[in-house]
Structure formats: C-alpha cells, structure tokens
C-alpha positions as CSV (number, residue, x, y, z in Angstrom):
1,M,-0.2,0.1,-0.2
2,Q,1.1,3.9,-0.9
3,Y,0.2,6.8,1.7
4,R,-0.2,10.2,1.6
5,K,-0.9,13.0,3.8
6,L,-4.1,14.0,4.5
7,G,-4.2,17.7,3.3
8,D,-1.5,19.9,5.6
9,T,-1.8,17.4,8.3
10,D,1.1,15.4,9.7
11,L,-1.6,12.4,8.7
12,D,-1.0,9.4,6.8
13,V,-3.6,7.6,4.6
14,S,-3.5,5.1,2.3
15,V,-4.0,5.9,-1.4
16,I,-6.8,3.0,-1.2
17,C,-9.7,4.1,0.4
18,L,-12.3,1.8,1.2
19,G,-15.8,3.2,0.1
20,T,-18.6,2.2,2.3
21,M,-21.9,3.2,1.1
22,T,-23.3,-0.6,-0.2
23,Y,-23.4,-1.5,3.7
24,G,-26.9,-2.2,4.7
25,Q,-28.4,-1.8,1.3
26,Q,-26.3,-4.1,-1.4
27,N,-24.0,-5.4,1.7
28,D,-25.0,-6.8,5.2
29,E,-23.1,-6.1,8.0
30,R,-20.9,-9.8,7.7
31,D,-20.3,-8.2,4.6
32,A,-19.4,-5.5,5.7
33,H,-17.0,-6.6,8.2
34,A,-15.3,-9.3,6.3
35,Q,-14.6,-6.3,3.5
36,L,-13.4,-4.2,6.5
37,D,-11.1,-7.1,7.6
38,L,-9.7,-7.7,3.5
39,A,-9.2,-3.9,3.4
40,L,-7.2,-3.6,6.9
41,E,-5.1,-6.6,6.0
42,R,-4.6,-5.5,2.4
43,G,-2.4,-2.3,4.3
44,V,-5.8,0.3,3.6
45,N,-6.5,2.4,6.8
46,F,-8.6,4.9,5.6
47,I,-12.5,4.1,5.5
48,D,-15.3,6.9,4.6
49,T,-19.0,7.2,5.4
50,A,-21.4,9.5,5.8
51,E,-25.0,10.0,7.4
52,L,-26.8,9.5,4.6
53,Y,-25.6,6.1,3.8
54,A,-26.8,3.5,2.7
55,S,-26.8,4.5,-0.8
56,P,-29.2,4.3,-2.2
57,T,-30.9,5.9,0.9
58,T,-34.1,5.1,2.4
59,A,-35.5,6.1,6.1
60,E,-35.3,2.3,6.6
61,T,-31.3,2.1,5.7
62,Q,-30.0,5.6,6.6
63,G,-27.6,5.2,9.4
64,L,-26.8,1.3,8.8
65,T,-23.5,1.7,7.4
66,E,-22.5,3.8,10.1
67,R,-24.1,1.2,12.9
68,Y,-22.1,-1.9,10.4
69,I,-18.7,-0.4,10.8
70,G,-19.2,0.5,14.6
71,S,-20.3,-2.7,15.6
72,W,-17.2,-3.8,13.5
73,L,-15.2,-1.1,15.9
74,T,-16.0,-2.9,18.8
75,N,-13.7,-6.0,17.7
76,R,-11.0,-4.2,17.7
77,T,-8.3,-2.6,19.9
78,D,-6.4,-0.1,16.8
79,R,-8.8,2.4,16.2
80,D,-5.7,4.8,16.4
81,R,-4.6,2.9,13.4
82,L,-7.8,4.0,11.1
83,V,-8.8,7.0,9.9
84,I,-12.3,7.4,9.8
85,A,-14.6,10.0,7.6
86,S,-18.0,10.8,8.0
87,K,-20.0,13.6,6.8
88,V,-23.1,15.6,7.8
89,C,-25.9,16.2,4.8
90,G,-26.4,19.1,3.3
91,P,-29.8,20.7,3.2
92,R,-33.1,19.9,1.4
93,W,-32.7,16.1,1.5
94,P,-33.4,13.9,2.7
95,K,-36.7,14.8,5.1
96,W,-36.6,12.1,7.3
97,I,-32.9,13.3,8.3
98,R,-34.1,15.8,11.2
99,N,-37.0,16.6,9.1
100,G,-34.5,18.1,6.5
101,P,-30.9,18.8,7.3
102,K,-29.3,21.5,7.1
103,L,-25.8,22.8,7.6
104,T,-27.0,24.9,10.5
105,P,-25.0,24.7,14.4
106,K,-27.5,22.7,15.6
107,H,-27.9,20.4,12.7
108,I,-23.9,19.7,12.3
109,H,-24.0,18.9,16.7
110,Q,-26.8,16.9,16.4
111,A,-25.1,15.3,13.1
112,I,-21.6,14.3,14.6
113,D,-23.4,13.2,17.6
114,A,-25.6,10.8,16.1
115,S,-22.6,9.5,14.1
116,L,-20.6,9.1,16.6
117,E,-23.0,7.1,18.7
118,R,-23.4,4.4,15.1
119,L,-19.9,3.9,14.9
120,R,-19.4,3.3,18.4
121,T,-16.1,5.8,18.5
122,D,-15.3,8.8,20.2
123,Y,-14.4,10.9,17.7
124,V,-13.7,10.6,13.6
125,D,-10.7,11.5,12.2
126,L,-12.1,13.8,9.0
127,Y,-15.2,15.1,9.3
128,Q,-17.0,16.6,6.0
129,V,-19.8,18.3,4.6
130,H,-21.7,16.1,2.3
131,W,-23.2,18.7,-0.4
132,P,-22.9,22.5,0.1
133,A,-26.3,24.4,1.4
134,R,-26.4,27.1,-1.4
135,A,-27.5,26.7,-4.8
136,T,-24.4,25.6,-6.9
137,N,-23.1,23.2,-9.6
138,Y,-22.9,20.2,-7.8
139,F,-23.8,16.4,-8.5
140,G,-23.4,16.3,-12.2
141,R,-24.6,20.1,-13.1
142,L,-21.6,21.5,-15.0
143,G,-23.4,25.0,-15.6
144,Y,-23.7,27.8,-13.1
145,E,-26.9,29.6,-12.3
146,H,-26.8,32.3,-9.5
147,K,-29.6,32.8,-7.6
148,P,-28.6,35.4,-4.9
149,Q,-32.1,34.2,-3.1
150,E,-31.0,31.0,-2.3
151,T,-27.9,31.4,-0.2
152,G,-28.7,28.8,2.2
153,T,-26.6,28.9,5.6
154,P,-23.7,31.0,5.3
155,V,-20.1,29.5,5.1
156,E,-18.9,31.2,7.9
157,E,-21.9,29.8,10.5
158,T,-21.4,26.5,9.0
159,L,-17.2,26.9,9.3
160,G,-17.5,27.8,13.0
161,A,-19.9,25.1,13.5
162,L,-17.3,22.9,12.1
163,A,-14.6,24.9,14.6
164,D,-16.9,24.0,17.5
165,V,-16.7,20.3,16.2
166,V,-12.9,19.7,16.3
167,R,-12.6,22.3,19.5
168,A,-14.9,19.4,21.0
169,G,-12.3,16.7,19.6
170,K,-14.9,15.0,18.0
171,A,-13.2,15.1,15.1
172,R,-9.4,15.5,14.1
173,Y,-9.8,17.8,10.8
174,I,-12.9,18.6,8.4
175,G,-13.2,18.3,4.8
176,L,-15.7,18.9,2.5
177,S,-17.6,17.1,-0.8
178,N,-19.1,18.1,-4.0
179,E,-18.1,21.7,-3.9
180,T,-16.8,23.9,-6.3
181,P,-13.6,26.2,-6.4
182,W,-14.9,28.7,-5.1
183,G,-16.4,27.1,-2.0
184,V,-13.0,25.6,-1.1
185,M,-11.6,29.1,-1.5
186,E,-14.4,30.4,0.8
187,Y,-13.7,28.0,3.3
188,L,-9.9,28.6,3.0
189,R,-10.6,32.5,3.6
190,L,-12.4,32.3,6.2
191,A,-10.4,29.7,8.5
192,E,-7.4,32.2,7.5
193,R,-9.6,34.7,9.0
194,K,-11.1,33.8,11.8
195,G,-8.6,30.9,12.6
196,Y,-11.2,28.9,12.2
197,P,-9.6,24.7,11.4
198,R,-8.8,24.9,7.6
199,V,-10.4,22.4,5.3
200,Q,-8.0,19.7,4.6
201,S,-9.6,17.7,2.0
202,I,-12.3,18.0,-1.4
203,Q,-14.1,14.5,-1.8
204,N,-15.8,14.6,-5.8
205,P,-16.5,12.3,-8.5
206,Y,-13.4,11.9,-10.9
207,N,-13.2,9.1,-13.1
208,L,-12.2,8.7,-16.8
209,L,-15.6,9.6,-18.0
210,N,-15.7,12.5,-15.5
211,R,-12.8,14.7,-15.0
212,T,-14.1,17.7,-14.7
213,F,-12.6,18.6,-11.5
214,E,-9.4,19.0,-13.4
215,V,-11.3,22.2,-14.6
216,G,-10.3,24.9,-11.4
217,L,-10.4,22.3,-8.8
218,A,-6.9,20.3,-9.1
219,E,-4.9,23.7,-9.8
220,M,-6.5,24.8,-5.7
221,A,-5.9,21.1,-4.7
222,C,-2.2,21.3,-5.5
223,R,-1.5,24.6,-4.5
224,E,-3.6,24.9,-1.4
225,Q,-3.3,21.8,-0.1
226,V,-7.0,20.0,-0.2
227,G,-6.2,16.8,-1.8
228,L,-9.0,15.3,-4.0
229,L,-11.0,11.9,-2.3
230,A,-11.9,10.4,-5.4
231,Y,-15.5,8.9,-5.6
232,S,-16.9,7.0,-8.6
233,P,-13.4,6.1,-9.8
234,L,-15.0,3.0,-11.9
235,G,-18.6,5.5,-12.8
236,F,-20.7,3.2,-10.6
237,G,-18.8,0.4,-12.3
238,V,-19.4,0.7,-15.7
239,L,-15.5,1.3,-16.7
240,S,-14.8,-2.6,-15.0
241,G,-16.5,-3.9,-18.0
242,K,-18.9,-5.9,-16.1
243,Y,-22.1,-3.8,-18.4
244,A,-20.6,-3.9,-21.1
245,G,-22.5,-5.3,-24.7
246,G,-25.6,-3.5,-22.6
247,R,-25.4,-6.8,-19.9
248,R,-27.1,-6.2,-16.8
249,P,-25.8,-8.3,-14.4
250,E,-27.8,-9.9,-11.1
251,G,-27.6,-7.7,-7.8
252,A,-24.9,-5.1,-9.6
253,R,-25.5,-2.0,-8.9
254,L,-26.9,-0.3,-12.3
255,T,-29.3,-3.4,-12.7
256,L,-30.8,-2.0,-9.4
257,Y,-30.4,1.5,-9.4
258,G,-30.1,2.3,-13.2
259,D,-32.6,5.1,-13.2
260,Y,-31.2,6.2,-10.3
261,Y,-27.6,6.7,-11.8
262,P,-28.4,7.5,-15.9
263,R,-25.8,9.6,-16.7
264,Y,-22.8,6.6,-16.7
265,V,-25.2,4.5,-19.1
266,T,-26.1,7.3,-22.1
267,P,-25.8,6.4,-25.7
268,L,-22.3,8.9,-25.3
269,A,-21.3,7.2,-22.3
270,V,-21.6,3.9,-23.1
271,E,-19.6,4.6,-26.9
272,R,-16.3,6.1,-24.5
273,T,-16.6,3.4,-22.1
274,E,-16.1,0.7,-25.2
275,Q,-13.2,2.5,-26.0
276,Y,-11.3,2.4,-22.7
277,L,-12.3,-1.2,-22.4
278,A,-10.9,-1.4,-25.8
279,L,-7.9,0.1,-24.7
280,A,-6.9,-1.8,-22.1
281,R,-7.8,-4.9,-23.7
282,E,-5.1,-3.6,-26.3
283,H,-2.5,-3.5,-23.5
284,G,-3.2,-6.7,-21.5
285,L,-5.2,-5.1,-19.0
286,S,-8.0,-5.1,-17.1
287,P,-10.3,-2.3,-17.2
288,A,-10.8,-1.6,-13.7
289,A,-6.8,-1.5,-12.8
290,M,-7.0,0.8,-15.7
291,A,-9.0,3.2,-14.8
292,L,-8.6,3.1,-10.8
293,A,-4.8,3.4,-11.3
294,Y,-5.3,6.3,-13.7
295,V,-6.7,8.1,-10.8
296,N,-4.2,6.6,-8.6
297,S,-1.7,8.7,-10.1
298,R,-2.8,12.2,-10.5
299,P,-0.6,14.5,-8.3
300,F,-3.6,16.2,-7.3
301,V,-5.6,13.0,-5.3
302,T,-5.1,12.4,-1.7
303,A,-7.2,8.8,-1.7
304,N,-9.5,7.0,-4.0
305,I,-12.3,6.1,-2.9
306,I,-13.3,2.6,-4.1
307,G,-16.5,0.6,-3.1
308,A,-17.1,-3.3,-3.9
309,T,-19.9,-5.5,-3.0
310,T,-17.7,-9.1,-3.2
311,L,-14.2,-9.5,-1.9
312,E,-12.9,-10.3,-5.5
313,Q,-13.7,-7.2,-6.4
314,L,-12.8,-5.5,-4.0
315,A,-8.9,-7.3,-3.7
316,E,-9.0,-6.7,-7.7
317,N,-9.6,-3.3,-6.6
318,I,-7.0,-2.6,-4.0
319,D,-4.4,-4.5,-6.2
320,S,-4.6,-1.6,-8.7
321,V,-2.5,0.6,-6.2
322,D,0.5,-1.3,-7.9
323,L,-0.1,-0.4,-11.0
324,T,2.0,2.3,-13.0
325,L,0.3,3.0,-16.2
326,D,3.4,3.3,-18.9
327,E,3.3,6.6,-21.3
328,E,1.7,4.5,-24.0
329,V,-1.9,3.8,-22.3
330,L,-1.6,7.3,-20.7
331,A,-1.6,9.0,-23.9
332,G,-4.2,6.5,-25.2
333,I,-6.4,7.5,-22.2
334,E,-5.5,11.3,-23.2
335,E,-6.5,10.7,-27.1
336,I,-10.5,8.9,-26.1
337,H,-10.5,12.0,-23.7
338,Q,-9.8,14.8,-26.0
339,G,-11.8,12.8,-28.1
340,H,-15.6,14.2,-26.1
341,P,-14.3,15.1,-23.0
342,N,-16.2,14.7,-19.9
343,P,-19.1,13.1,-21.2
344,C,-20.3,11.8,-17.6
345,P,-20.1,15.4,-15.1
C-alpha cells in the first residue's frame, strides 16, 4: 500500500480508501465486516462513510452503514491505526433526517453526535460537509446559474460549527464534498481570517468519464494542499466492463438502481466506455485496474475511494495501487478523452 498526507496535516492515509455506501443496502453486516477485515489486511487504513448511507438511501437504511462499521470497531483494539471519515448531509434532502437536514450549528452538532453513536467511537478523523447549502452546480450539473436569493446557511456559520466540533475533540480534521472552487476558497479564506480549522480535503467525483475536477479544482488542490478524495472512480462500475454490450448482471448497482444513476449509461457514455475497455484489452490490462490506476496517479489525488459488493472485486480494486500505467496507455487515455471530454459530469 502507498500512503499520502491528508492536506497539510501529519496524518498518513492510504491511497486506496474503502468506500462503504453499499453497507446496509447491497451488503449485509457480515459482508461489511469481511470487507473491512480484508481492506485492513491489505494496508488500507482509510474508511469513508456518511450519515446518509446506505445509498441509495431510504428512511429504513439511512445510518446502517455507520452502524455496521461501529459493530466492527467494537471488536478491535487498534482504533488509532484507522482513519475514519464521515459526512453531514447538506440541505433540502432527505426529509427523514432531522426533518430536512441543514448546515446550521444545531444540525451539525446533532449530526456528529448521532454519527459517533452509530460508529461507536469518540471521534472521527475527518468530518466532511456532504454537499453545499447554497444553490450551486454539483451532483452532475456543470453550468452555474446564479440564484442570489438561495444562499442557504452562510459558509462562515457552518465553518464555525465545524470548528466547535474539532475543539470538542469529536473530529480531528474537516473536509468538503461536492464543492466548487469558490466554495473551497471561501472556506480557506474564512479559516485564515477567523482562526478556524482549514479544510484538508475535497471529495468529488473523478474518473475517466468525468474529469471535470481538472477544471479549476485541480490547481486549487495542488496549490492549497486540499487534495481530492476521488469518488466514483469506476463510474458506478461501468469502467470495469461488467455492463459492456448492454449486460445487466444480477445484483449489480446499475441493474438495481440504473434510474438513480443515469449519467453513466447515456449513449455517449457507453461509446466512450467501450473505447476505454478496448484500450485496456489492447495493453493486456484489466479495465478496472487501468481506470483505478489512472486516478491513483494524478498529482492532485490524496486517495481513491473504492467500493465493492464482493471480496473478489475489493481485492482487485486494491491491487490497482501496484499498477503503473506506461506512457503509451496514458497517451491512449488522453486521445479518447480529447475526442469528447467528460461525457458523464
């Protein structure tokens, strides 16, 4: 395993981070514990979750992911070896969390306390804002439409509450998710001006079909030491090749929830995916390993958040950390990308 610093802290996190949002939906508690055991055996020390999960979330499954991690933690004596990250929901959805979650101090304090209770730990290492309170472009939306009347909770108020969480010892560091360049820089500006903790990471989508992070955010990540925690590195599994030719394997994520994640199965997305699959085959590579190794290699990436529903998938995904793509493969990836960049924003 390889390790990188989280932001400007002295905390070393594994390049492969274990994503857990299938726990409580596609994976039961026993599956979850087996995955956590395997990941730890392979050198993964970074585990990402959220109060929202399992995903897709329902009122019945929300919080189960943290509960499964918590029941696993109760049987361990090495909590200090682990880097556990969770997230507080942004506003407007889902309504069954605190009658509609917000990023106000009251909601943030309620959220962290509930997460710690489910996780059965006294603190999380990284506490992240899952999505912004203001109206902006995230969750697949590229164009920005200014709506000054929809400001949501001010960033300063949210950051102040997160600072209280850190001061109380309930989180070591803070981060963002589904954020924009302006949003990250506003958090950094206020942290410097007010003496609040600075954000150490940004968790946004990044994969061969969606490299929009490179526009604006990549420079910020490098220059400000706010590295990317890349989620959806396989584009909900399509870059593994398991959906090639229109296949829908039983129990697979897009088979079950294709309507929930439509952007990775558009005609253009399918066309570009087939090109990446062909490139991997041409060079004798596993498509999943090639896609993950590309994400691992980017200089602005701190960690690559991988998820799996089987131990076999998980082991293959972790193995990507040992793969270095040669210049010919990288050139082939860039040629495909330039043909029609970011078909799945």
